[in-house]
C-alpha positions in Angstrom: -29.3 -14.1 8.2 -29.2 -17.6 7.8 -28.5 -20.1 11.6 -25.7 -21.6 9.8 -24.2 -18.0 8.6 -24.4 -16.5 12.2 -22.9 -19.7 13.6 -20.0 -19.6 11.6 -19.6 -15.7 12.3 -19.5 -16.5 16.0 -16.9 -19.0 15.0 -15.1 -16.8 13.3 -14.8 -14.1 15.7 -14.2 -15.9 19.0 -11.6 -18.3 18.0 -8.1 -18.2 20.0 -7.3 -17.7 16.6 -7.6 -15.9 13.4 -8.2 -18.1 10.5 -6.4 -17.2 7.1 -9.1 -15.2 5.4 -10.0 -17.3 2.0 -12.4 -16.9 -0.8 -14.1 -20.8 0.6 -14.2 -19.3 3.9 -16.1 -15.7 2.0 -18.1 -18.2 0.4 -19.7 -20.0 4.0 -20.0 -16.8 5.7 -22.0 -15.0 3.1 -23.4 -17.7 0.8 -22.0 -16.1 -2.6 -20.6 -17.9 -5.2 -17.5 -16.8 -7.3 -19.4 -17.0 -10.2 -22.6 -14.9 -8.5 -19.4 -12.2 -7.7 -19.0 -12.2 -11.4 -22.7 -11.5 -12.8 -23.0 -8.4 -10.0 -19.8 -7.2 -11.5 -20.8 -7.5 -15.0 -24.4 -6.0 -13.9 -22.7 -2.9 -12.5 -20.8 -2.2 -16.0 -23.9 -3.0 -18.0 -24.4 0.8 -18.4 -20.9 1.7 -19.5 -18.9 1.6 -16.7 -15.2 1.4 -17.6 -14.2 -0.3 -13.8 -16.7 -2.3 -11.1 -15.8 -3.3 -7.6 -17.4 -5.1 -4.4 -16.6 -4.4 -0.8 -17.9 -6.9 1.7 -17.8 -6.0 4.9 -18.6 -7.7 8.2 -17.3 -6.4 11.7 -17.5 -6.5 15.5 -16.6 -3.6 17.9 -17.1 -3.9 21.3 -16.3 -0.9 24.0 -16.0 -0.3 27.6 -16.2 2.7 29.2 -15.3 3.5 33.6 -15.6 6.7 34.9 -16.6 8.0 38.3 -15.8 5.0 40.3 -18.2 2.6 37.7 -18.3 1.2 34.2 -20.4 3.6 32.3 -21.0 1.6 29.2 -20.3 -1.1 27.5 -21.2 -2.1 23.8 -21.4 -4.1 21.0 -21.9 -3.1 17.3 -22.2 -5.3 14.1 -21.3 -3.6 10.9 -22.9 -6.0 8.2 -23.1 -4.8 4.2 -21.8 -4.5 0.9 -20.4 -1.4 -1.3 -20.4 -1.1 -4.9 -18.7 1.1 -6.7 -18.9 2.0 -10.9 -15.9 4.3 -12.4 -16.4 6.1 -15.6 -13.7 8.4 -16.7 -13.4 10.4 -13.3 -16.8 9.7 -12.1 -17.9 7.5 -9.2 -21.2 5.9 -8.9 -21.6 4.0 -5.3 -24.4 2.2 -3.8 -24.4 0.1 -0.8 -26.9 -2.5 0.9 -26.7 -4.1 4.6 -29.0 -6.9 3.0 -26.1 -9.6 1.2 -28.5 -11.5 -0.4 -27.8 -11.8 -4.5 -30.9 -10.4 -5.8 -30.4 -7.4 -3.4 -27.1 -6.9 -4.6 -28.0 -7.2 -8.0 -30.6 -4.3 -7.6 -27.7 -2.0 -5.9 -25.5 -2.9 -8.4 -28.3 -0.9 -10.7 -28.2 2.0 -8.8 -24.2 2.5 -8.2 -24.1 1.5 -12.5 -26.7 4.6 -12.8 -23.4 6.8 -13.3 -23.3 5.9 -16.9 -25.9 6.0 -19.6 -24.4 4.0 -22.5 -24.1 0.4 -23.4 -21.7 -1.9 -21.6 -18.4 -2.0 -23.1 -16.1 -3.5 -20.7 -16.5 -6.9 -19.5 -15.9 -8.3 -16.1 -12.9 -10.5 -15.9 -12.8 -14.1 -14.1 -11.8 -13.6 -10.9 -8.9 -15.1 -9.6 -8.5 -15.2 -5.6 -5.0 -13.1 -4.6 -2.8 -14.4 -1.6 -1.7 -11.8 1.0 2.1 -11.4 0.5 2.5 -10.4 4.3 0.6 -10.8 7.6 1.0 -7.4 9.8 -1.6 -8.5 12.5 -1.1 -10.5 16.1 -3.2 -13.8 15.3 -2.7 -15.1 18.5 -5.2 -14.6 21.4 -7.5 -11.9 19.3 -9.2 -9.4 21.7 -12.6 -10.2 20.0 -12.3 -13.8 21.8 -12.0 -11.6 25.5 -15.3 -12.1 27.4 -16.9 -8.7 28.8 -15.7 -9.6 32.5 -11.8 -9.8 31.3 -12.0 -6.4 29.4 -13.4 -4.8 32.4 -10.9 -6.2 34.9 -8.1 -4.7 32.2 -10.1 -1.1 32.1 -10.1 -1.4 36.2 -6.8 -2.0 36.2 -5.6 1.3 34.1 -8.1 3.3 36.3 -7.0 2.5 39.2 -3.1 3.3 38.7 -4.6 6.7 37.4 -7.1 7.7 40.0 -3.9 6.4 42.9 -0.9 8.2 40.9 -1.6 11.3 43.4 -4.0 12.6 45.4 -4.6 15.6 43.0 -5.9 13.5 40.3 -9.6 14.3 41.0 -11.3 12.5 37.7 -10.5 9.9 35.6 -12.0 8.5 32.7 -10.6 5.4 30.7 -11.9 3.5 27.6 -11.3 0.1 25.7 -12.1 -0.2 22.4 -11.8 -3.0 19.9 -13.5 -4.8 16.5 -12.4 -7.0 14.2 -13.2 -6.7 10.6 -13.4 -9.1 8.2 -13.3 -7.7 4.5 -13.8 -9.5 1.0 -13.0 -7.0 -2.8 -13.9 -8.0 -5.9 -13.4 -5.9 -8.9 -13.9 -6.2 -12.8 -10.5 -6.9 -13.5 -10.4 -10.0 -12.0 -9.2 -9.3 -8.2 -10.5 -11.4 -5.3 -9.0 -11.2 -1.6 -10.1 -11.2 1.2 -8.4 -9.8 5.1 -9.2 -10.4 8.9 -8.2 -7.2 10.6 -7.9 -7.0 14.7 -7.5 -3.4 16.2 -7.5 -2.7 19.9 -7.1 0.6 21.7 -7.0 1.3 25.9 -7.4 5.2 26.6 -6.7 6.9 29.6 -7.9 10.7 30.4 -6.5 12.3 34.1 -8.0 15.4 35.5 -5.7 17.0 38.1 -7.1 19.9 40.7 -5.3 22.5 42.8 -6.7 25.5 44.1 -8.8 25.9 41.8 -6.4 25.0 38.7 -7.2 21.9 36.9 -5.3 20.3 33.8 -5.7 17.3 32.1 -3.5 14.4 30.9 -4.3 11.4 28.1 -2.1 8.8 27.0 -3.3 5.5 25.1 -1.9 2.3 24.0 -2.9 -0.3 21.3 -3.1 -1.5 17.6 -3.6 -4.5 16.0 -2.1 -6.7 18.9 -3.4 -9.5 20.4 -4.0 -9.6 24.6 -0.2 -10.6 25.4 0.5 -6.4 24.4 -0.9 -5.2 27.8 0.7 -8.0 29.6 4.3 -7.7 27.4 4.2 -4.1 25.8 2.3 -1.7 27.8 0.3 -2.2 30.5 -3.1 -0.7 31.8 -1.5 0.1 34.8 1.6 1.9 32.5 -1.3 3.8 30.5 -3.2 5.0 33.7 -0.2 6.2 34.9 1.5 8.7 32.3 -2.4 9.8 31.9 -2.3 11.1 35.6 1.6 12.0 35.4 1.0 14.2 33.0 -1.9 16.0 34.5 0.1 16.7 37.6 3.1 18.1 35.7 0.5 20.8 34.3 -0.4 22.0 37.4 2.9 23.7 38.4 2.8 25.0 34.5 3.1 28.3 33.0 2.0 29.8 30.2 4.3 30.3 27.3 6.1 33.4 25.9 4.9 34.2 22.8 6.5 35.0 19.6 9.3 33.5 17.1 11.7 31.5 18.5 13.4 27.6 18.4 10.7 24.9 18.9 12.0 21.3 19.3 9.1 18.8 18.9 9.4 15.8 21.3 9.5 12.2 19.5 5.8 10.5 19.7 3.4 12.3 20.2 5.0 15.0 17.7 4.0 12.6 14.9 0.5 14.4 15.2 2.3 17.4 13.6 3.8 15.3 10.4 0.8 13.5 10.0 -1.6 17.3 9.7 1.0 19.2 8.1 2.7 17.2 6.0 1.2 13.7 5.2 -2.5 15.3 4.5 -1.0 18.0 1.8 0.5 14.5 0.2 -2.7 13.2 -0.2 -3.0 12.5 -4.2 -7.1 13.4 -4.2 -5.9 16.6 -3.1 -3.2 17.0 -5.5 -4.7 16.1 -8.6 -7.9 18.5 -7.5 -5.1 21.2 -7.4 -6.6 22.6 -3.9 -3.1 21.0 -2.4 -0.1 23.5 -1.8 2.0 20.4 -3.2 0.0 19.9 -6.5 2.8 21.4 -8.4 5.9 20.3 -6.3 6.3 16.9 -7.7 10.5 16.5 -8.0 11.2 19.4 -6.3 13.1 20.3 -3.1 10.1 21.0 -0.7 12.5 20.4 2.7 16.1 20.3 3.9 18.4 17.7 2.4 17.9 15.8 6.0 14.7 15.3 6.0 12.7 11.9 4.6 9.2 11.2 5.1 7.3 8.0 4.1 3.8 6.5 4.6 4.8 2.5 5.8 1.3 0.2 6.2 3.8 -2.6 6.8 4.6 -2.3 10.0 3.7 -4.7 11.6 1.0 -4.6 14.7 0.6 -1.1 13.8 -2.6 0.9 14.1 -1.9 2.0 10.7 -0.9 -1.3 9.6 -2.9 -2.7 6.5 -1.9 -6.3 4.6 -3.8 -4.9 1.6 -5.8 -1.4 1.3 -9.9 -1.5 0.8 -9.2 -1.6 -2.9 -7.7 -4.8 -2.2 -4.1 -3.1 -3.5 -1.3 -5.0 -1.6 0.0 -2.6 0.3 3.7 -1.3 0.6 5.8 1.6 1.9 6.2 4.9 -0.1 8.6 7.1 -0.3 6.6 10.6 -0.2 10.0 13.0 0.5 13.4 11.6 0.1 16.0 13.6 1.1 14.2 16.8 0.7 12.9 16.2 -3.0 9.1 15.6 -3.5 9.0 12.0 -5.0 5.6 10.6 -4.3 1.9 10.7 -3.2 -0.6 8.4 -1.6 -2.7 6.8 -4.4 -5.9 5.3 -4.4 -6.6 3.5 -7.7 -8.9 6.9 -9.1 -6.0 9.2 -8.5 -3.5 7.0 -9.9 -5.5 6.1 -12.9 -6.0 10.0 -13.4 -2.7 11.3 -12.3 -1.0 8.5 -15.0 0.7 6.8 -11.3 0.2 3.7 -9.5 -1.6 2.6 -6.8 0.2 2.3 -4.0 -1.9 0.9 -1.3 -3.6 3.8 0.3 -7.4 3.4 -1.1 -8.9 3.4 2.4 -12.7 3.8 3.6 -14.3 3.9 6.8 -17.2 0.9 6.0 -18.9 -0.4 3.8 -21.0 2.6 3.5 -18.6 4.9 1.8 -16.5 5.0 -1.3 -12.5 4.7 -0.9 -10.0 7.7 -1.4 -6.6 8.4 -0.6 -5.6 7.6 3.1 -2.5 7.8 5.3 -2.0 4.6 7.1 1.4 4.8 9.4 3.4 8.6 8.5 7.2 8.3 9.4 9.8 11.4 9.5 12.7 9.1 9.1 15.5 9.0 11.8 18.2 11.2 12.1 21.8 10.8 13.3 21.5 13.8 16.1 21.2 12.7 20.0 18.3 13.9 21.3 20.2 15.4 24.4 22.5 17.1 21.8 19.5 18.8 20.2 18.1 20.2 23.5 21.7 21.6 24.4 21.6 23.2 20.9 19.0 25.9 21.9 19.9 28.5 24.6 15.8 29.8 24.5 13.4 28.2 23.2 10.0 26.3 23.3 10.1 22.5 23.7 6.8 20.4 22.5 5.4 17.2 24.4 1.6 16.6 23.2 -1.1 18.2 21.8 -5.2 18.5 22.3 -5.5 18.9 18.4 -5.0 21.1 15.4 -6.1 22.5 11.9 -4.4 22.4 9.1 -5.4 24.3 5.7 -5.1 23.4 1.9 -2.7 26.9 2.0 -0.9 24.6 4.5 -1.2 26.9 7.2 -2.0 25.2 10.3 -2.8 25.5 13.9 -1.9 23.4 17.4 -2.3 23.5 20.7 -0.3 21.8 22.9 -1.2 20.5 25.9 2.1 20.0 27.5 5.7 21.4 26.6 8.7 23.0 28.4 10.5 25.9 28.3 14.3 25.5 26.7 16.3 27.9 29.1 20.3 27.5 28.2 20.6 24.2 26.9 17.9 22.8 29.1 14.2 21.6 29.4 13.0 23.4 32.9 9.2 24.8 33.4 6.4 22.7 32.0 4.3 25.1 29.8 1.0 25.0 28.7 -1.4 27.2 27.1 0.6 26.9 24.4 -0.2 27.2 20.4 2.0 25.9 17.4 1.4 28.2 14.6 3.2 28.2 11.0 2.9 26.4 7.2 3.8 22.8 6.0 6.7 24.2 3.8 7.7 26.1 7.2 8.6 23.2 8.7 10.1 21.3 6.1 12.8 24.1 5.4 13.3 25.4 8.7 14.6 21.7 10.3 17.5 22.0 11.2 17.9 18.8 13.3 16.8 15.4 13.4 17.4 12.4 15.8 18.4 9.2 16.0 15.3 8.2 18.4 11.7 6.7 17.5 8.1 7.4 19.1 4.7 7.2 17.8 1.7 8.5 18.0 -1.9 6.7 17.6 -4.5 8.4 16.1 -8.0 8.8 14.2 -8.4 10.4 11.0 -11.0 11.9 9.8 -11.3 12.9 6.2 -14.6 13.8 4.2 -16.7 12.7 7.0 -14.9 9.1 7.4 -12.8 8.1 10.1 -9.8 5.6 9.9 -6.9 4.1 12.5 -3.7 5.6 11.9 0.0 5.9 13.7 2.0 9.0 13.1 5.8 8.5 13.5 8.8 11.2 14.5 11.9 11.2 16.0 12.8 14.5 17.9 13.2 17.4 16.0 14.5 20.8 16.1 12.5 23.7 13.9 15.5 26.6 13.7 12.2 29.1 14.1 8.5 29.0 14.9 6.0 31.1 15.9 4.9 30.1 19.4 1.1 31.7 20.6 0.7 32.4 24.5 -1.0 34.2 26.9 2.2 36.4 27.5 
């Protein structure tokens, strides 16, 4: 890139306040005018495509990792490029380049256009800039403006907090990842819109050991936030301490009794189960292809009447929040299951077009090298009316799940989740901590076996993988009682 452009990017991503995205800022950054964009969109349509789109991206991603009492690694990764998509019917042509010169993009547009082979019938509309309806990110004091020494100090605080929590903590790992992403999206329907997206996450992992028994705890914090988050919301010391606390608790944990039993999911990290077992089957592509168990259940009861599930990208500052999705659609809260009835899917443009529905702001991509697909953002099981303590008291003997190591969900809806930390429920009380537990079932079972939903709420920060693409997400759930679920264990 030219020196002028490089300086502009440097000023943009080291500023103490993120500027408002605009067509002017885009043209100054990429040196491509609105008129040139329209020409490229028309070239992409020249072989008979029905829709064309440009996705420009500039991203700076930083990381710092500490282990064995030293800073093991720090890095900075810069992403710059443009992806071009052409749609004809149900087919998609996609090509991309890291060379954002006008001539090179023209060449790439012809590659994407090759999906069609007849003369162009759909002209590109004049571009009209879209103004963002909401601003969901902390625009003040972004992490991108912090120097490396400041980030290292943040990591050290969390590391030392975990290490000093208990003498049985024998290993600690802490990582800080932050990024800021500039995107501009233009399409043949006349859309022109930009967004500047900050992101940060601090992760602590602690390993405790006692009498050859080794256990590991995990905790993290972050989102589309500024530096004030780690001063007022979750301090680095708190994040390190909670990871160590979980590891130490697990040293006295027992194996769970296996078999069917009542299960209570703790608020917070149990959001991963809502994300995997409920959210993924409601993404539109799996339903239009009829690979999801939910494809023929629109308008039908799929859960108890107390169950409402939604995905809301407009929750301010959350890890999965977006002003616009990666197709330029303004995001909005989307109800998926309402009082037990399936009422919506997570839609991108292509799936919505094929299914005769409207896009709802859930077309997402990992970066400019990928075509967008329907994805979750912030997926939430809505609050209920029960007191969490009342939910626990309602179970004479059962299992309480707190944190997870991971899980697998099949298209059939069957799932397996490995629980990192749980507790036995005995006579309405949480007693001994539990390790090595597995939750087994189907999403339909979960939804139809829900008996009580708490009036609390907690959120899980995650990174979701699908079709080789990873995107940041959040999942939320209250304390939740499932009447009966299979718990796998060693006894």
